[in-house]
N, C-alpha and C positions, 0 to 999 in steps of 0.2 A: 668918738662921737661921729656918726655918719659912716658912709661907705668909704673904704680906703683900699688902695692897692699896696701900700707899704706902711709900716709902723716902726717907730724907733725901738731899739733894743731895751730902752727903759720902760716901755709899755708893759704893764703887769699882766693884762688879760686881753684876749681877742674874742669877740662874740660872733656867733653865726645865728642870724635871725631866720626863722623858717615859717612859711605860710603854706597850709595845705587846704585843698578844696575837695568836697565830696568824697571823703575818705570812708571806707567801709569799717565796721566795728572790729576792734582788735588789731588794727594795722599797727605795725611797728617799723621803726627805722633806727639807724644809728648814724651819728655824726662822727666821722673818722678824721683825725688830725695827723698830718704827715709832713714833717720837715725833711726835705731831701727825699731819701728813699725809705726812711725808717718810721713806721707808724708809732706815735707816742701817746695816742689817746683815742678811745672809742666810747662815745656816750650813747647808750641805748635810750630810746624815747618811745613811749606808747602814744599814738595819735588818737585823739578823741573823735568820734564819728559825728562831727558837726558839718554843716554846709561850708564853714570856713573855720580853720583852727590855726592859731599862731603859737609858737613857742620859740625857745632859743637854747643854745648850748654855748659854753665858753671853754677856752683853754688858757691856762696860765703858761705864758711863753717863756718866762724867766730868762730873758736875754739870749734865747736860742736864735742866733742870726742865721739868715739864709732864706731860700725859697721854700714856701710852705704851700700845701694843698689841703683843702678841707672838702670832704665828700659826704653826701647824704646817700646812704645805701639802704636798700630794703632788706627784709629778712633772708632773702636768698643770696645777698651780697651784690646784687646788681646796683650800679651807680645811677641814682635818680637825678642828681645835680652835683656840680662841683664848682669850686672857685679856687683861685690862687692869690697869694699875697707874699710880700717880702718883709722880713724883719731885718732892719739895718742898724 
């Protein structure tokens, strides 16, 4: 619940909340989950062309301890936003 920089290894899932504004029709992004240097998940999302659009993605972390990175990338692979957290 809420925004956190670290999670216990017993946490089942971690969520990434996304909000977009003034998106063109057919826009697509992916949420990429990376513990350490190895990508373990990529969730493709199609963004609705509304003045404001919200969605989310989650990753089952299954006790995978360490430093994590989550990135929102566009169709060309450019990073739009990123965040980090730790599983302890």
